[in-house]
Structures are given as C-alpha cells and as structure tokens.
TIMI-2910 file (N, C-alpha, C, CB; in pm, 1 decimal, decimal comma, always signed):
<rs>
+----------+----------+----------+----------+----------+----------+----------+----------+----------+----------+----------+----------+------+
!      n_x !      n_y !      n_z !     ca_x !     ca_y !     ca_z !      c_x !      c_y !      c_z !     cb_x !     cb_y !     cb_z ! resn !
+----------+----------+----------+----------+----------+----------+----------+----------+----------+----------+----------+----------+------+
! +10460,2 ! +10574,5 ! +10672,7 ! +10452,0 ! +10640,1 ! +10541,6 ! +10523,5 ! +10553,0 ! +10437,6 ! +10515,0 ! +10784,0 ! +10546,6 !  Met !
! +10467,0 ! +10530,9 ! +10319,2 ! +10526,8 ! +10436,8 ! +10230,6 ! +10662,4 ! +10481,5 ! +10173,2 ! +10432,8 ! +10409,3 ! +10121,4 !  Pro !
! +10686,2 ! +10611,2 ! +10159,2 ! +10809,2 ! +10654,4 ! +10098,2 ! +10922,8 ! +10661,7 ! +10203,8 ! +10788,5 ! +10791,0 ! +10029,9 !  Ser !
! +10893,3 ! +10634,8 ! +10328,6 ! +10995,9 ! +10645,0 ! +10430,8 ! +11027,3 ! +10789,8 ! +10471,3 ! +11121,0 ! +10578,1 ! +10382,2 !  Gly !
! +10935,0 ! +10878,4 ! +10436,4 ! +10961,5 ! +11020,6 ! +10466,8 ! +10905,1 ! +11053,7 ! +10605,2 ! +10898,1 ! +11114,8 ! +10357,4 !  Thr !
! +10994,4 ! +11078,5 ! +10698,7 ! +10955,8 ! +11123,7 ! +10836,0 ! +10980,9 ! +11272,1 ! +10844,5 ! +11036,8 ! +11047,1 ! +10949,4 !  Gly !
! +10940,5 ! +11326,3 ! +10953,6 ! +10956,9 ! +11474,3 ! +10976,3 ! +11105,8 ! +11509,7 ! +10964,3 ! +10900,7 ! +11518,3 ! +11120,5 !  Leu !
! +11192,5 ! +11431,0 ! +11026,9 ! +11337,0 ! +11458,5 ! +11019,0 ! +11383,7 ! +11448,4 ! +10876,3 ! +11417,0 ! +11361,7 ! +11107,7 !  Gln !
! +11341,9 ! +11344,4 ! +10807,4 ! +11385,7 ! +11320,3 ! +10669,6 ! +11338,2 ! +11434,1 ! +10579,8 ! +11332,2 ! +11183,9 ! +10617,4 !  Gly !
! +11218,1 ! +11481,7 ! +10606,3 ! +11160,2 ! +11590,6 ! +10519,2 ! +11240,8 ! +11717,7 ! +10540,9 ! +11005,3 ! +11617,2 ! +10552,0 !  Ala !
! +11274,5 ! +11746,8 ! +10665,5 ! +11361,3 ! +11865,8 ! +10690,9 ! +11496,7 ! +11852,5 ! +10627,5 ! +11379,4 ! +11888,5 ! +10840,3 !  Ala !
! +11554,3 ! +11732,1 ! +10632,8 ! +11685,9 ! +11711,9 ! +10571,8 ! +11676,2 ! +11721,5 ! +10423,3 ! +11744,9 ! +11577,9 ! +10611,2 !  Ser !
! +11572,8 ! +11675,5 ! +10362,3 ! +11553,3 ! +11684,6 ! +10220,3 ! +11548,9 ! +11831,9 ! +10177,2 ! +11424,9 ! +11611,5 ! +10179,4 !  Ile !
! +11474,6 ! +11906,6 ! +10257,2 ! +11463,6 ! +12051,8 ! +10223,4 ! +11601,8 ! +12118,5 ! +10233,2 ! +11361,3 ! +12124,8 ! +10320,2 !  Glu !
! +11679,0 ! +12077,5 ! +10340,4 ! +11812,3 ! +12136,6 ! +10357,8 ! +11900,8 ! +12097,9 ! +10238,0 ! +11877,4 ! +12089,2 ! +10493,0 !  Gln !
! +11891,0 ! +11969,3 ! +10193,0 ! +11971,1 ! +11921,8 ! +10084,0 ! +11937,6 ! +11999,7 !  +9960,1 ! +11950,9 ! +11773,6 ! +10062,0 !  Ala !
! +11810,9 ! +12018,0 !  +9927,8 ! +11768,2 ! +12089,4 !  +9810,1 ! +11815,5 ! +12236,0 !  +9815,1 ! +11615,8 ! +12081,8 !  +9796,8 !  Leu !
! +11814,9 ! +12296,6 !  +9931,2 ! +11864,1 ! +12434,9 !  +9949,7 ! +12012,2 ! +12436,7 !  +9914,3 ! +11840,6 ! +12486,3 ! +10098,3 !  Thr !
! +12088,9 ! +12344,8 !  +9967,5 ! +12235,4 ! +12340,6 !  +9938,4 ! +12258,9 ! +12311,8 !  +9792,2 ! +12307,3 ! +12233,0 ! +10024,9 !  Leu !
! +12179,4 ! +12223,8 !  +9733,0 ! +12193,7 ! +12196,3 !  +9587,1 ! +12173,8 ! +12322,9 !  +9511,0 ! +12092,8 ! +12089,0 !  +9537,9 !  Leu !
! +12070,2 ! +12401,9 !  +9547,7 ! +12041,0 ! +12527,4 !  +9477,8 ! +12153,4 ! +12627,4 !  +9493,6 ! +11911,2 ! +12587,7 !  +9528,7 !  Gly !
! +12228,8 ! +12613,8 !  +9603,8 ! +12345,1 ! +12700,5 !  +9628,9 ! +12469,5 ! +12650,3 !  +9560,3 ! +12371,2 ! +12712,1 !  +9777,3 !  Glu !
! +12459,0 ! +12540,9 !  +9485,9 ! +12570,9 ! +12488,9 !  +9411,7 ! +12666,1 ! +12411,7 !  +9497,8 ! +12642,4 ! +12598,2 !  +9344,5 !  Gly !
! +12610,9 ! +12335,7 !  +9595,9 ! +12698,2 ! +12261,8 !  +9688,2 ! +12662,4 ! +12111,6 !  +9678,4 ! +12682,2 ! +12315,3 !  +9837,7 !  Lys !
! +12697,9 ! +12046,9 !  +9571,0 ! +12657,0 ! +11909,4 !  +9550,4 ! +12720,7 ! +11812,1 !  +9650,7 ! +12691,4 ! +11867,8 !  +9410,1 !  Pro !
! +12842,6 ! +11835,5 !  +9693,5 ! +12905,3 ! +11744,5 !  +9791,9 ! +12829,9 ! +11743,9 !  +9925,1 ! +13051,9 ! +11785,0 !  +9816,0 !  Ala !
! +12791,2 ! +11856,8 !  +9971,3 ! +12715,0 ! +11864,9 ! +10100,3 ! +12579,3 ! +11805,3 ! +10079,6 ! +12701,4 ! +12012,9 ! +10152,0 !  Glu !
! +12519,3 ! +11825,3 !  +9966,0 ! +12385,7 ! +11770,2 !  +9931,7 ! +12398,8 ! +11614,2 !  +9937,2 ! +12335,8 ! +11821,6 !  +9783,5 !  Thr !
! +12496,6 ! +11565,6 !  +9870,9 ! +12520,1 ! +11420,9 !  +9866,4 ! +12536,2 ! +11361,4 ! +10003,9 ! +12642,3 ! +11390,2 !  +9784,1 !  Arg !
! +12608,1 ! +11425,3 ! +10093,8 ! +12627,5 ! +11379,8 ! +10233,0 ! +12495,5 ! +11370,2 ! +10304,7 ! +12721,2 ! +11474,4 ! +10309,3 !  Arg !
! +12403,2 ! +11470,7 ! +10286,7 ! +12276,8 ! +11464,3 ! +10350,8 ! +12194,3 ! +11346,4 ! +10300,7 ! +12203,8 ! +11592,1 ! +10330,5 !  Ile !
! +12187,1 ! +11331,0 ! +10169,5 ! +12110,4 ! +11215,8 ! +10115,1 ! +12164,7 ! +11082,2 ! +10163,3 ! +12112,1 ! +11218,3 !  +9962,1 !  Phe !
! +12296,7 ! +11069,4 ! +10165,3 ! +12359,1 ! +10946,3 ! +10214,3 ! +12329,2 ! +10924,0 ! +10364,6 ! +12512,1 ! +10951,8 ! +10190,6 !  Glu !
! +12329,5 ! +11028,1 ! +10442,7 ! +12300,6 ! +11013,3 ! +10579,8 ! +12155,5 ! +10969,3 ! +10608,1 ! +12329,9 ! +11139,8 ! +10647,5 !  Ala !
! +12062,3 ! +11026,4 ! +10526,8 ! +11924,7 ! +10982,4 ! +10539,1 ! +11914,1 ! +10831,2 ! +10500,7 ! +11831,5 ! +11070,7 ! +10448,3 !  Ile !
! +11982,8 ! +10794,0 ! +10399,1 ! +11973,8 ! +10651,1 ! +10351,9 ! +12036,7 ! +10557,0 ! +10446,5 ! +12039,3 ! +10633,1 ! +10216,5 !  Leu !
! +12130,9 ! +10598,9 ! +10528,3 ! +12189,6 ! +10515,2 ! +10631,6 ! +12088,4 ! +10472,2 ! +10734,7 ! +12302,0 ! +10587,2 ! +10698,5 !  Gln !
! +12000,0 ! +10567,6 ! +10770,5 ! +11899,4 ! +10535,0 ! +10873,3 ! +11765,9 ! +10492,6 ! +10809,6 ! +11877,0 ! +10656,7 ! +10966,6 !  Ser !
! +11742,1 ! +10533,0 ! +10686,2 ! +11616,7 ! +10494,3 ! +10615,3 ! +11650,2 ! +10454,1 ! +10473,7 ! +11512,0 ! +10611,5 ! +10614,5 !  Gln !
! +11694,1 ! +10330,4 ! +10454,8 ! +11741,0 ! +10285,8 ! +10322,8 ! +11634,5 ! +10289,9 ! +10212,4 ! +11793,3 ! +10146,1 ! +10334,1 !  Pro !
! +11510,7 ! +10299,0 ! +10245,8 ! +11403,8 ! +10300,9 ! +10147,3 ! +11339,7 ! +10438,7 ! +10136,5 ! +11298,7 ! +10197,5 ! +10182,4 !  Arg !
! +11410,7 ! +10542,5 ! +10175,7 ! +11355,4 ! +10678,2 ! +10175,1 ! +11348,3 ! +10725,8 ! +10023,8 ! +11447,4 ! +10778,3 ! +10266,3 !  His !
! +11224,5 ! +10731,5 !  +9974,3 ! +11202,8 ! +10758,6 !  +9834,8 ! +11278,2 ! +10885,1 !  +9785,4 ! +11054,7 ! +10773,1 !  +9810,1 !  Phe !
! +11252,6 ! +10992,7 !  +9853,6 ! +11303,7 ! +11120,7 !  +9806,0 ! +11459,4 ! +11123,6 !  +9807,6 ! +11246,6 ! +11235,5 !  +9893,4 !  Asp !
! +11523,6 ! +11067,8 !  +9912,8 ! +11668,9 ! +11059,5 !  +9916,8 ! +11720,8 ! +10972,2 !  +9801,9 ! +11715,7 ! +11003,6 ! +10052,6 !  Ala !
! +11659,5 ! +10854,5 !  +9778,6 ! +11703,1 ! +10768,4 !  +9670,4 ! +11691,8 ! +10840,0 !  +9536,0 ! +11621,4 ! +10639,6 !  +9669,2 !  Leu !
! +11573,5 ! +10894,1 !  +9510,4 ! +11543,6 ! +10961,4 !  +9386,5 ! +11640,6 ! +11077,6 !  +9360,5 ! +11400,6 ! +11011,2 !  +9388,4 !  His !
! +11645,8 ! +11168,6 !  +9457,1 ! +11728,0 ! +11290,1 !  +9431,2 ! +11878,0 ! +11260,5 !  +9429,9 ! +11699,0 ! +11397,0 !  +9537,6 !  Met !
! +11923,4 ! +11161,5 !  +9512,7 ! +12064,2 ! +11122,2 !  +9502,1 ! +12090,4 ! +11061,8 !  +9368,4 ! +12103,1 ! +11024,5 !  +9611,9 !  Leu !
! +12000,6 ! +10988,0 !  +9315,0 ! +12013,4 ! +10923,9 !  +9185,5 ! +12028,6 ! +11036,3 !  +9078,3 ! +11887,6 ! +10830,3 !  +9155,8 !  Gly !
! +11941,3 ! +11133,6 !  +9087,3 ! +11945,9 ! +11246,2 !  +8983,8 ! +12082,1 ! +11320,6 !  +9003,0 ! +11817,4 ! +11352,7 !  +9002,0 !  Val !
! +12125,5 ! +11344,7 !  +9127,0 ! +12252,0 ! +11414,0 !  +9150,5 ! +12369,7 ! +11332,2 !  +9095,0 ! +12271,4 ! +11440,6 !  +9301,8 !  Leu !
! +12369,4 ! +11202,6 !  +9117,8 ! +12477,9 ! +11118,3 !  +9069,9 ! +12479,8 ! +11125,9 !  +8917,4 ! +12461,4 ! +10970,4 !  +9119,4 !  Glu !
! +12363,7 ! +11111,3 !  +8848,1 ! +12362,0 ! +11118,9 !  +8702,8 ! +12411,0 ! +11253,4 !  +8649,2 ! +12223,0 ! +11092,5 !  +8652,7 !  Ala !
! +12371,7 ! +11359,7 !  +8721,9 ! +12417,9 ! +11489,4 !  +8675,1 ! +12564,9 ! +11508,5 !  +8699,9 ! +12340,8 ! +11599,4 !  +8741,0 !  Gln !
! +12621,5 ! +11434,6 !  +8784,8 ! +12763,9 ! +11440,5 !  +8820,5 ! +12845,3 ! +11347,4 !  +8729,2 ! +12784,6 ! +11401,5 !  +8970,3 !  Ser !
! +12779,1 ! +11280,8 !  +8631,9 ! +12847,3 ! +11194,6 !  +8536,3 ! +12851,4 ! +11050,0 !  +8574,5 ! +12983,5 ! +11241,3 !  +8516,7 !  Gly !
! +12795,8 ! +11015,5 !  +8696,4 ! +12790,5 ! +10874,9 !  +8734,9 ! +12654,4 ! +10819,3 !  +8694,5 ! +12815,5 ! +10856,9 !  +8888,4 !  Arg !
! +12636,8 ! +10802,0 !  +8567,0 ! +12500,3 ! +10767,4 !  +8511,9 ! +12449,7 ! +10635,1 !  +8565,8 ! +12503,5 ! +10760,2 !  +8356,3 !  Ile !
! +12536,3 ! +10534,0 !  +8563,2 ! +12484,4 ! +10398,9 !  +8609,4 ! +12447,0 ! +10400,0 !  +8757,5 ! +12592,1 ! +10286,8 !  +8585,3 !  Gln !
! +12525,7 ! +10466,6 !  +8837,6 ! +12498,8 ! +10477,8 !  +8981,3 ! +12361,8 ! +10547,4 !  +9000,6 ! +12614,5 ! +10558,2 !  +9054,4 !  Glu !
! +12350,6 ! +10658,6 !  +8925,3 ! +12226,1 ! +10737,1 !  +8928,5 ! +12102,3 ! +10659,1 !  +8890,0 ! +12238,5 ! +10854,0 !  +8837,8 !  Gly !
! +12114,2 ! +10584,6 !  +8781,7 ! +11998,8 ! +10504,1 !  +8738,9 ! +11969,0 ! +10399,0 !  +8844,3 ! +12025,1 ! +10436,8 !  +8601,1 !  Ile !
! +12072,3 ! +10337,6 !  +8899,1 ! +12045,6 ! +10234,7 !  +8998,8 ! +11971,4 ! +10293,0 !  +9122,9 ! +12178,8 ! +10168,6 !  +9041,9 !  Gly !
! +12008,4 ! +10407,6 !  +9161,8 ! +11940,9 ! +10475,2 !  +9278,5 ! +11793,4 ! +10508,2 !  +9244,7 ! +12018,0 ! +10609,2 !  +9318,0 !  Leu !
! +11772,6 ! +10565,0 !  +9120,3 ! +11635,8 ! +10593,8 !  +9082,0 ! +11548,8 ! +10470,3 !  +9071,8 ! +11634,3 ! +10665,7 !  +8952,7 !  Val !
! +11612,3 ! +10359,9 !  +9021,5 ! +11537,3 ! +10232,6 !  +9016,2 ! +11500,9 ! +10184,2 !  +9155,3 ! +11619,1 ! +10124,5 !  +8943,8 !  Leu !
! +11593,4 ! +10200,4 !  +9249,7 ! +11564,1 ! +10168,3 !  +9392,1 ! +11447,6 ! +10249,6 !  +9446,3 ! +11687,9 ! +10193,5 !  +9479,3 !  Arg !
! +11447,0 ! +10381,4 !  +9409,5 ! +11338,6 ! +10466,0 !  +9450,0 ! +11207,5 ! +10416,8 !  +9391,4 ! +11365,3 ! +10608,8 !  +9409,0 !  Ala !
! +11209,7 ! +10373,7 !  +9271,5 ! +11087,9 ! +10319,2 !  +9203,1 ! +11039,6 ! +10192,9 !  +9265,4 ! +11115,1 ! +10293,0 !  +9056,3 !  Leu !
! +11127,6 ! +10116,8 !  +9333,7 ! +11080,0 !  +9999,1 !  +9406,1 ! +10993,8 ! +10043,8 !  +9523,0 ! +11198,7 !  +9912,2 !  +9455,6 !  Glu !
! +11020,8 ! +10162,7 !  +9583,5 ! +10945,1 ! +10218,6 !  +9691,0 ! +10813,0 ! +10277,0 !  +9641,1 ! +11026,4 ! +10323,7 !  +9761,6 !  Val !
! +10820,7 ! +10351,5 !  +9528,5 ! +10705,9 ! +10420,0 !  +9473,0 ! +10704,1 ! +10405,6 !  +9321,3 ! +10706,7 ! +10567,6 !  +9513,1 !  Asn !
! +10653,9 ! +10287,2 !  +9276,7 ! +10660,4 ! +10258,0 !  +9134,4 ! +10579,4 ! +10349,4 !  +9041,5 ! +10616,2 ! +10121,3 !  +9114,2 !  Pro !
! +10487,8 ! +10426,9 !  +9093,5 ! +10404,3 ! +10509,1 !  +9017,2 ! +10449,0 ! +10650,9 !  +9005,0 ! +10275,5 ! +10504,9 !  +9070,9 !  Asp !
! +10564,8 ! +10686,7 !  +9060,0 ! +10615,1 ! +10823,0 !  +9060,9 ! +10656,4 ! +10863,8 !  +8917,8 ! +10735,3 ! +10836,3 !  +9159,7 !  His !
! +10582,1 ! +10950,0 !  +8859,6 ! +10604,4 ! +10984,7 !  +8717,3 ! +10737,6 ! +11043,5 !  +8689,5 ! +10501,9 ! +11079,4 !  +8670,7 !  Val !
! +10778,6 ! +11139,6 !  +8770,5 ! +10912,9 ! +11205,2 !  +8749,8 ! +11022,6 ! +11104,0 !  +8754,9 ! +10940,1 ! +11314,3 !  +8856,5 !  Glu !
! +11023,4 ! +11018,6 !  +8854,4 ! +11128,6 ! +10919,8 !  +8872,1 ! +11127,7 ! +10821,6 !  +8747,2 ! +11106,9 ! +10840,2 !  +9010,4 !  Ala !
! +11008,1 ! +10785,6 !  +8705,6 ! +11002,0 ! +10694,4 !  +8586,9 ! +11059,1 ! +10763,6 !  +8464,8 ! +10854,8 ! +10649,0 !  +8557,5 !  Arg !
! +11033,4 ! +10895,1 !  +8453,8 ! +11086,1 ! +10970,4 !  +8340,5 ! +11239,3 ! +10979,7 !  +8345,4 ! +11025,0 ! +11110,8 !  +8337,8 !  Arg !
! +11293,3 ! +10982,2 !  +8471,4 ! +11437,8 ! +10994,3 !  +8480,6 ! +11511,4 ! +10865,6 !  +8430,8 ! +11476,6 ! +11024,9 !  +8626,2 !  His !
! +11442,0 ! +10752,9 !  +8433,8 ! +11500,0 ! +10633,0 !  +8384,5 ! +11434,3 ! +10588,1 !  +8255,3 ! +11491,1 ! +10526,5 !  +8487,5 !  Val !
! +11344,0 ! +10672,3 !  +8201,8 ! +11277,1 ! +10658,5 !  +8069,5 ! +11200,3 ! +10522,9 !  +8066,5 ! +11385,0 ! +10666,0 !  +7949,3 !  Ala !
! +11122,4 ! +10496,1 !  +8171,4 ! +11030,2 ! +10375,6 !  +8164,0 ! +10893,4 ! +10418,2 !  +8193,3 ! +11070,5 ! +10262,5 !  +8263,0 !  Ile !
+----------+----------+----------+----------+----------+----------+----------+----------+----------+----------+----------+----------+------+
</rs>
C-alpha cells in the first residue's frame, strides 16, 4: 500500500484518534511515534502527528511532519491545506 497503512497501523491510528478525542494528546503522540518507528513512511501517522505537533505549539515540527507525509502522498488535499500549498 502506498501510504504504508497496514492492518495493524490502521487499528493503531483508530486507537490514536480515539485517545485524541478523549483529550489525551501524549498517549496519541506515543502511538503515532511507535507506528513511525516501524513504518517511517506511514502517511496517516506522519500527517496526524504533524497536525498534533502544530496544535501543541510546535509549528515547525508539525509542518515538517506534514511535508514528510506529502512526500508519501503528494495529492492529499487536507495535508496540502495544512501546510497551505
């Protein structure tokens, strides 16, 4: 799969998004980072971690992660919008 999304990655992304919705950004960040350790080009983990970083005030780190996600999937409209390109 081009985005690096496997079944395990997809389940972890769902878990991370659930935790984020529960207001647990630290736990969410750990899941995204764990996914990226085994799948460094996992689009969803890169993209969503980038958004989380930016929302946490780490704007440059967030933009960098979203740009890495766009290297994996350059046509993703939402990710392009997050970096305004």
